[in-house]
C-alpha positions in Angstrom: -15.5 -5.6 10.5 -17.6 -2.9 8.3 -16.0 -1.4 5.6 -16.0 2.3 3.8 -14.6 3.3 1.3 -12.5 6.8 0.8 -14.6 10.1 -0.1 -13.5 10.7 -4.2 -11.8 14.2 -4.3 -13.2 15.1 -7.6 -12.0 18.9 -7.8 -9.0 18.8 -10.3 -8.0 22.5 -10.9 -6.0 23.6 -13.6 -4.6 26.7 -12.4 -3.2 25.5 -9.1 -4.4 28.8 -7.2 -4.5 28.3 -3.9 -3.3 29.4 -0.8 -0.7 26.9 1.1 0.6 26.1 4.4 3.9 24.0 3.7 4.8 22.1 6.7 7.9 19.9 7.9 8.3 18.5 11.7 10.8 16.9 12.9 9.9 13.5 15.5 11.2 11.6 17.9 10.0 8.3 15.9 8.2 7.3 13.1 5.1 6.5 14.9 2.2 9.2 14.9 0.5 7.0 17.7 3.2 6.7 19.7 6.3 9.5 19.1 6.6 13.3 19.5 7.0 16.3 17.3 10.3 17.7 18.3 10.4 20.7 15.9 7.8 22.1 13.5 7.9 25.2 10.5 5.1 26.7 8.7 5.4 28.9 5.6 2.6 29.8 3.6 2.1 31.1 0.2 -0.4 32.9 -1.9 -2.4 31.7 -4.9 0.5 33.4 -6.5 3.3 31.9 -4.8 4.8 34.7 -2.3 5.5 33.7 0.6 2.9 35.3 3.1 4.1 34.2 7.2 6.8 31.8 8.4 7.3 30.1 12.2 9.0 27.6 13.6 9.7 26.4 17.0 12.1 23.6 18.5 9.4 21.8 21.1 9.7 19.7 24.4 8.2 16.3 23.9 8.3 15.0 27.2 10.0 12.3 26.0 13.5 11.2 24.6 14.4 12.7 21.3 14.9 9.4 19.6 17.4 9.7 16.6 19.7 12.4 17.5 21.7 11.3 14.8 19.3 12.3 12.0 17.7 15.7 13.3 20.6 16.5 15.8 17.9 17.7 18.2 19.0 16.6 21.5 17.4 17.0 25.1 19.5 19.5 26.2 18.9 21.1 23.4 14.4 21.2 23.6 14.8 21.8 27.0 13.2 25.0 28.1 11.5 24.8 24.7 7.4 25.5 24.5 5.5 22.5 24.7 3.0 21.5 21.3 -0.3 22.8 23.0 1.2 26.5 23.9 2.0 27.0 19.8 -0.8 25.1 19.1 -3.4 27.9 18.1 -0.4 29.9 16.7 -0.1 27.1 14.0 -3.8 26.2 13.7 -4.2 29.6 12.4 -1.4 29.2 10.1 -3.4 26.2 8.2 -6.6 27.4 8.6 -8.2 27.7 5.3 -5.6 26.8 3.5 -4.0 23.8 1.5 -1.5 21.7 4.0 1.8 20.7 2.1 4.7 18.5 3.0 7.1 16.3 1.3 5.5 12.5 2.1 2.2 14.8 3.6 0.7 11.8 5.3 3.5 11.9 7.9 3.2 15.3 8.9 -0.3 15.3 9.0 -0.9 12.2 11.0 1.8 13.7 13.1 0.0 17.1 14.0 -3.2 15.5 14.2 -1.9 13.3 16.8 -0.7 16.3 18.6 -3.2 18.6 18.0 -5.5 15.9 19.8 -3.4 15.7 22.7 -3.8 19.1 23.0 -7.0 18.6 22.8 -8.0 21.0 19.9 -9.2 20.1 16.1 -6.6 20.4 13.2 -8.2 22.8 10.8 -7.2 21.1 7.5 -9.6 20.0 5.0 -7.5 19.2 2.0 -3.6 18.4 1.8 -1.2 18.0 -1.0 1.9 16.2 -1.1 4.9 16.9 -3.1 6.2 13.7 -3.3 3.2 12.3 -4.9 3.1 15.2 -7.3 6.2 14.6 -8.4 5.5 10.4 -8.8 2.9 12.0 -11.0 5.7 14.4 -13.4 8.1 11.6 -13.2 11.3 13.4 -13.6 14.2 12.2 -14.9 16.2 12.0 -11.2 17.4 9.2 -9.3 14.8 9.5 -6.4 12.4 11.6 -5.3 13.6 12.9 -2.4 13.0 16.6 -1.2 16.8 17.2 -2.1 17.1 15.4 -5.3 14.0 17.5 -6.0 15.8 20.5 -4.6 18.8 19.8 -6.8 17.1 18.9 -9.6 14.4 21.9 -9.9 17.9 24.4 -9.0 16.2 25.0 -5.0 19.1 25.7 -2.6 19.0 23.7 0.3 21.3 24.5 3.5 20.8 22.3 6.4 18.6 19.0 5.7 16.8 17.7 8.5 16.1 21.3 9.3 12.3 22.3 9.6 12.4 25.7 8.9 15.2 25.0 5.9 13.4 22.1 4.6 10.1 24.0 4.6 12.0 26.9 2.9 12.9 24.1 0.4 9.9 22.8 0.0 8.3 26.4 -1.0 10.8 26.3 -4.0 10.2 22.7 -4.6 6.4 23.3 -4.7 6.9 26.0 -6.8 8.7 24.1 -9.6 6.3 21.3 -9.1 3.3 23.0 -10.2 5.2 24.6 -13.4 5.7 20.5 -14.2 2.1 19.8 -13.4 0.9 23.0 -15.5 3.3 22.3 -18.6 2.0 18.6 -18.6 -2.0 19.3 -18.0 -1.9 17.4 -14.7 -4.5 17.7 -12.0 -3.1 17.9 -8.6 -3.7 14.7 -6.5 -5.7 16.9 -3.2 -6.5 14.3 -0.5 -9.4 15.4 1.2 -8.5 15.2 5.4 -11.2 13.6 7.5 -11.0 14.1 11.1 -8.2 12.1 12.4 -9.8 12.6 15.8 -12.8 10.1 14.2 -12.9 6.7 16.0 -12.4 4.7 13.2 -8.7 6.0 13.4 -8.0 5.2 17.2 -5.2 2.4 16.4 -6.3 -0.6 18.4 -3.7 -2.4 21.3 -1.4 -4.4 19.2 -2.2 -8.4 19.6 0.0 -11.0 20.1 0.7 -13.3 16.8 0.6 -17.1 17.3 4.6 -18.2 17.5 3.2 -22.0 16.1 2.5 -23.2 12.7 -1.0 -24.7 12.3 -0.6 -28.5 12.7 -4.0 -28.8 11.6 -7.7 -30.0 12.8 -8.3 -31.2 16.2 -8.4 -35.5 16.1 -11.3 -37.6 18.2 -10.0 -38.3 21.8 -7.0 -35.9 20.4 -4.8 -33.6 22.4 -4.7 -29.4 21.6 -1.0 -29.1 20.2 0.5 -25.5 19.5 -1.0 -23.6 17.2 -4.3 -25.1 16.8 -6.4 -22.2 15.3 -9.9 -22.0 17.8 -12.8 -19.9 17.6 -15.7 -19.6 19.9 -19.2 -19.3 19.8 -22.0 -18.5 22.5 -22.5 -18.5 25.8 -19.5 -19.4 28.1 -19.4 -20.6 31.8 -16.0 -19.0 31.6 -15.3 -15.4 31.2 -14.4 -15.4 27.7 -11.6 -13.2 28.5 -9.8 -16.0 30.9 -10.5 -18.6 28.1 -8.9 -16.1 25.6 -5.8 -15.8 28.0 -5.2 -19.0 29.0 -5.5 -20.1 25.5 -3.4 -17.7 24.2 -0.7 -18.3 27.0 -0.9 -21.8 25.8 0.2 -21.0 22.5 -3.0 -21.5 20.7 -4.2 -19.1 18.1 -7.4 -17.8 18.7 -9.6 -16.2 15.7 -12.8 -14.4 15.5 -13.9 -16.6 12.7 -13.9 -19.9 11.5 -12.7 -21.2 8.0 -11.4 -24.5 6.7 -8.4 -24.0 8.3 -10.3 -23.7 12.2 -8.7 -26.7 13.9 -12.0 -26.6 16.4 -15.0 -24.5 17.7 -15.7 -24.4 21.3 -19.3 -23.9 22.0 -21.9 -25.1 24.2 -24.4 -25.1 22.1 -23.6 -26.5 18.4 -27.5 -26.1 17.3 -27.3 -22.5 18.1 -27.3 -21.1 14.6 -25.0 -18.8 14.8 -22.6 -17.9 11.4 -19.4 -19.5 13.6 -20.9 -23.0 14.4 -22.9 -22.9 10.7 -19.4 -22.4 8.8 -18.1 -25.1 11.4 -20.5 -27.9 10.0 -20.4 -26.7 6.7 -16.3 -27.0 7.0 -16.9 -30.1 8.9 -14.7 -28.4 12.1 -14.7 -30.6 14.9 -16.7 -29.0 17.4 -16.0 -29.3 21.3 -17.7 -27.8 24.4 -16.1 -25.4 27.3 -15.6 -28.5 29.6 -13.4 -30.5 27.0 -11.6 -27.3 25.8 -10.6 -26.9 29.4 -9.9 -30.3 30.1 -7.6 -30.5 27.1 -6.2 -27.0 28.1 -4.3 -28.8 30.7 -2.1 -30.4 28.5 -0.7 -28.7 25.2 1.8 -30.4 23.2 4.4 -28.4 21.8 3.6 -27.3 18.3 6.5 -26.5 15.3 7.3 -22.7 15.6 7.3 -20.4 12.5 10.5 -19.6 11.0 11.4 -18.6 7.6 11.9 -21.6 5.5 16.2 -21.9 4.7 17.1 -22.4 1.1 20.2 -24.1 -0.2 20.7 -21.5 -2.8 20.0 -17.7 -3.3 18.6 -16.1 -6.6 19.9 -13.5 -7.8 17.6 -10.8 -7.9 16.2 -10.4 -11.5 12.9 -11.1 -12.9 12.1 -14.9 -12.9 9.5 -15.8 -15.6 6.7 -17.2 -15.0 4.1 -19.5 -17.2 2.4 -17.0 -19.5 -1.1 -19.1 -19.0 -3.0 -17.6 -15.8 -5.3 -20.1 -14.0 -8.9 -18.1 -15.0 -10.6 -15.8 -12.4 -12.6 -17.6 -9.8 -14.5 -16.1 -7.1 -14.5 -16.7 -3.3 -17.6 -18.8 -3.1 -16.2 -21.4 -5.5 -13.7 -22.5 -2.9 -15.9 -24.5 -1.3 -16.5 -26.8 -4.0 -13.0 -28.0 -4.2 -11.8 -28.1 -0.3 -8.4 -28.5 -1.1 -7.8 -25.6 -3.2 -6.6 -22.4 -1.8 -9.8 -19.7 -2.5 -7.7 -16.7 -4.1 -4.2 -16.5 -4.1 -1.9 -17.0 -7.0 -0.4 -20.6 -7.2 2.9 -20.9 -5.0 5.9 -20.7 -6.7 7.3 -24.0 -8.1 10.5 -25.1 -6.1 12.8 -24.9 -9.7 11.8 -21.7 -11.7 10.7 -23.2 -15.5 13.5 -22.5 -17.9 13.8 -19.0 -19.6 12.1 -18.9 -22.8 13.9 -17.3 -25.5 14.4 -13.3 -25.1 11.8 -11.0 -27.3 13.6 -8.1 -29.2 13.9 -5.2 -26.1 13.6 -2.7 -29.1 11.6 -0.4 -26.9 14.0 -0.6 -23.9 14.2 2.4 -21.5 10.9 3.6 -23.8 7.9 5.0 -22.0 4.8 4.1 -24.3 1.3 5.4 -23.5 -1.9 3.8 -25.2 -4.2 6.2 -25.6 -7.8 4.8 -27.6 -9.0 1.8 -28.7 -11.2 -0.9 -26.8 -10.2 -2.0 -23.5 -9.0 -5.7 -24.7 -7.1 -4.0 -27.7 -5.5 -1.0 -25.3 -4.2 -4.4 -22.9 -2.8 -5.9 -26.2 -0.8 -3.0 -26.9 0.4 -2.3 -23.5 1.1 -6.3 -23.2 3.3 -6.1 -26.5 5.0 -2.9 -24.6 6.2 -4.6 -22.0 7.0 -7.6 -24.6 9.2 -5.5 -26.4 11.3 -4.5 -23.1 9.4 -1.1 -22.9 7.2 0.5 -19.7 3.3 0.5 -20.7 2.1 4.0 -18.9 -1.4 5.2 -18.2 -0.7 8.9 -17.5 0.8 11.4 -19.5 4.0 12.2 -17.8 7.8 13.8 -18.2 9.2 10.2 -18.4 6.7 9.1 -21.6 8.7 9.0 -24.7 6.2 7.8 -27.2 2.3 7.4 -27.7 0.7 5.0 -29.2 -3.5 5.8 -31.0 -6.0 2.8 -31.4 -9.2 3.7 -32.5 -10.6 7.2 -30.9 -7.2 8.2 -29.6 -6.9 11.0 -31.0 -10.0 12.5 -29.6 -8.3 12.0 -26.2 -8.1 15.6 -24.5 -4.5 14.9 -23.7 -3.4 14.7 -27.2 -3.7 19.0 -27.1 -0.5 18.7 -24.4 1.1 16.0 -26.1 1.3 17.7 -29.4 2.7 20.9 -27.7 5.5 18.5 -26.2 6.5 17.3 -29.5 6.0 13.7 -28.6 6.1 11.2 -31.4 2.5 9.3 -32.0 1.9 6.0 -33.8 -1.0 3.8 -35.2 -0.9 0.3 -33.5 0.5 -1.0 -36.3 4.2 0.5 -34.8 4.4 -2.0 -32.2 4.2 -4.9 -34.9 8.0 -3.4 -35.5 8.8 -0.2 -34.0 11.2 2.3 -35.0 12.5 4.3 -32.6 12.6 8.2 -32.9 15.5 9.6 -30.6 14.4 12.0 -28.0 17.1 14.7 -26.2 18.0 13.8 -23.0 16.6 10.1 -22.9 20.4 9.2 -21.6 19.4 11.6 -18.2 16.2 10.0 -17.5 16.8 7.7 -14.5 17.7 4.1 -14.8 14.4 2.2 -15.7 12.9 0.1 -12.8 12.7 -3.9 -13.6 9.2 -4.1 -15.7 7.1 -6.8 -14.9 4.4 -9.0 -17.2 1.9 -10.4 -15.3 2.3 -13.3 -13.1 6.2 -12.2 -13.2 8.2 -12.5 -10.1 11.5 -10.6 -8.8 13.4 -11.4 -5.7 13.9 -8.2 -3.3 17.4 -7.4 -2.6 19.2 -8.1 0.8 21.3 -5.9 2.4 20.6 -2.1 3.4 17.4 -2.2 1.4 15.9 -5.0 2.6 15.7 -3.3 6.2 13.7 -0.5 4.8 10.1 -0.3 4.8 8.7 -1.4 0.9 5.7 0.2 -0.5 3.8 -1.2 -3.3 1.9 1.7 -4.8 -1.4 1.6 -7.3 -2.3 3.6 -9.4 -4.8 4.7 -12.3 -6.5 7.1 -14.7 -6.4 10.4 -14.2 -9.4 10.8 -15.3 -11.1 7.7 -13.5 -14.4 8.8 -12.2 -15.2 5.5 -9.6 -13.9 5.3 -6.6 -10.9 2.4 -5.9 -9.7 1.3 -2.6 -6.7 -0.2 -2.3 -5.9 -3.1 0.5 -3.4 -5.3 1.9 -4.2 -8.5 3.8 -1.1 -10.0 6.3 -1.8 -13.9 5.8 0.2 -17.3 7.3 1.0 -20.1 5.5 -2.6 -21.3 5.2 -3.5 -17.9 3.8 -5.6 -17.4 6.6 -5.5 -13.6 8.5 -4.4 -14.3 12.2 -6.0 -11.5 13.5 -9.1 -9.0 11.4 -6.9 -6.5 12.1 -4.4 -7.8 9.8 -6.6 -6.6 6.8 -5.6 -2.7 6.2 -7.7 -1.1 4.4 -9.5 3.0 4.2 -11.6 2.3 7.4 -8.5 0.8 9.5 -5.5 1.7 7.5 -3.0 0.0 10.2 -2.5 -2.9 11.5 -1.9 -3.1 15.3 2.2 -3.4 15.1 2.3 -1.0 12.4 4.1 -3.4 10.1 1.7 -2.4 6.9 -0.1 0.7 6.5 -1.9 2.1 3.6 -1.1 5.8 2.5 -3.7 7.8 0.6 -1.8 9.9 -1.6 -3.9 11.1 -3.9 -7.8 10.0 -5.6 -5.8 8.0 -8.2 -2.8 6.8 -6.2 -2.4 4.8 -2.8 0.1 3.0 -1.2 0.5 0.2 0.8 4.5 0.3 3.5 5.3 -2.6 4.8 7.9 -3.2 7.2 9.3 -6.6 6.2 12.3 -6.7 9.0 9.6 -6.1 11.5 7.0 -8.6 10.2 6.3 -11.7 12.6 7.8 -14.8 11.6 3.8 -16.0 11.0 4.0 -13.9 8.3 4.3 -15.4 4.9 2.8 -13.2 2.8 0.8 -9.5 2.3 -1.2 -9.3 -0.1 -2.1 -6.2 -2.0 -5.3 -5.5 -3.7 -7.8 -3.3 -5.0 -11.5 -3.4 -5.1 -14.3 -0.4 -6.9 -17.0 0.9 -5.3 -20.2 0.5 -6.9 -21.4 -0.4 -10.3 -17.9 0.3 -12.0 -15.8 -2.7 -13.2 -11.9 -2.9 -14.0 -12.9 -2.5 -17.4 -14.1 0.6 -17.5 -11.2 1.8 -15.1 -8.7 0.1 -17.8 -4.9 -0.6 -16.2 -3.9 -0.4 -12.5 -0.3 0.8 -12.5 2.2 -0.6 -9.6 5.3 0.1 -8.8 7.9 -1.4 -5.8 11.0 0.3 -4.2 12.6 0.3 -0.5 10.8 3.9 1.1 8.7 6.0 -0.2 11.1 8.4 -1.7 13.2 5.9 -3.4 13.2 5.1 -7.0 11.1 2.2 -7.6 12.9 -1.0 -8.3 10.0 -3.1 -10.2 6.7 -1.9 -12.2 3.7 -4.0 -13.7 1.0 -2.9 -15.8 -2.2 -4.8 -15.0 -4.6 -5.6 -17.1 -8.0 -7.1 -15.9 -10.5 -8.7 -18.3 -14.1 -6.8 -18.2 -16.4 -7.6 -15.5 -14.4 -7.8 -12.5 -14.7 -5.6 -9.7 -11.8 -7.1 -7.6 -8.5 -7.3 -8.5 -5.4 -8.9 -6.8 -2.9 -6.6 -7.8 0.7 -8.1 -5.7 1.7 -10.4 -3.7 5.1 -10.2 -1.3 5.9 -13.6 0.0 8.4 -15.4 1.7 11.2 -17.4 -0.6 13.4 -19.3 1.8 15.2 -16.6 3.6 14.3 -14.1 0.8 11.3 -11.8 0.1 9.7 -12.1 -3.4 7.5 -9.8 -5.1 4.7 -11.5 -8.0 2.7 -8.7 -10.1 -0.6 -10.6 -10.0 -3.0 -8.8 -11.9 -5.8 -11.4 -11.3 -9.3 -10.5 -11.8 -12.6 -11.3 -9.5 -16.2 -10.4 -9.9 -16.8 -10.9 -6.4 -16.8 -7.6 -4.3 -14.5 -6.6 -1.4 -16.4 -8.1 1.3 -15.9 -11.6 -0.4 -12.5 -11.5 -1.0 -11.8 -10.1 2.8 -13.2 -13.8 4.2 -11.8 -15.9 1.6 -8.8 -14.5 3.7 -10.4 -15.7 6.9 -11.3 -11.8 7.7 -14.5 -11.6 9.7 -16.4 -8.7 7.8 -20.1 -7.3 8.8 -22.6 -7.8 6.5 
């Protein structure tokens, strides 16, 4: 599996003068490759923000309209409407040479891209802007970032929610107000370069069925195959490979594309072939059998243990759980072979009984959001850690929610100081963090309720109920002045910390796993989101690992802190936030883990860095990455 990096958008305009095409679609479902657009609206604005055009239409989708209770578009209402290919030319002309704007823009963009592909046309969009991502940068004092909430905050009248044309008109007002706020804060726009969606790398592969059984371990000499065993194959076989794999999967075996220390057996007719799988099997002492032996054993595969979430006798409340302050030093993936019993990269599993809570520090900065400027990376990291210790949130970018600024050596020369001065934000030296004296700010009590701020290694239970059924998002962001490329990735792994198949490695070149349970969303050049449908993850999925990797020679010491936030859905207020500082030399960092603990899901803010690149990290989780 080749690795590819997103192209970095370095335009960073300051005057925001673009021709805009604002878009909203209502759809029969949430999966662009499968579902269809039911209605579409486009409103065009000039660089001065004045409207220059408008178009909307219902569409005959050729399928069931889906959740009518949401969009109100019944099959009867859509009957007789044009098909998308009949209006694609007009829509394309309105999008041509304009920046596409939508709220949660990747959703609308993906649906339009698939509809244009079905019509055998190109989607004429080279850049898009997401007003959701823009308002995450602005960070207004609202309960969430839904379009209706932002409309009420900015004084934009909304008449009919989930009506494509009215939503687009509302979006125009939200965009104008958001651009004014961005200008007030001197924020660069999160413009995203849009590659052609007809590129083969974006074509989703047919879903693979995850194995329903736990891995019972290695094949013992003379012993039987057991359901759940991880089997790899290499070299020529007398029976077709497709037939071997099909019969094995039907028998309950877990067919793997690569060999790891968790592989139960390697099937090959030439153990001395020197293939990568054969060499790895020899190094890991994985049992090797030939095709004839495998076919004989395949006739009598013994029952295995089904994957079922572990039950628990008690249910923890959804509040942060302290973890030990000390975290093991970083180890590269190549060190895993030195200790066969150790898991190569992931953090240690949570202890069955949480440690006793230490005495709570004085929460002098509770409800405050503190931006640290200047200093060396270790000094800035120490200052941000102190902010969190005092109950505050450590900011990495200037936004409307920043309440205080701490200046380390050279901080007064930061280009943001001019804007900070104009906003009259209080500034302090580093000594202020020893015993902070708080300056009251007008309107602070009107800000949305603070999220749970986790330290590095902190853990929180995700809530049950309706929120647990939503798609959970983990958003990673970094300094808007960052000049290097950072890729956010996700891996769905089992109890052995291994992917079930390579497609459970989600990255820029493969932004969705086959089942659609995990997706990577590109929200801007300094922000990326992983979306996870916890309710539909297969039982074999024990954990979703979210990581980041730097392309090229820079390290996370050059980048500085990475901020993560997580919550139910893309527009909801985040439940949890953490600011993670790696040391100095790391090029790959584990950001967060969402994992099963008993009947619940937990989130851990990891912040563990490694000197190795993304390929080494992926291989440590069992992904077959091309050199």
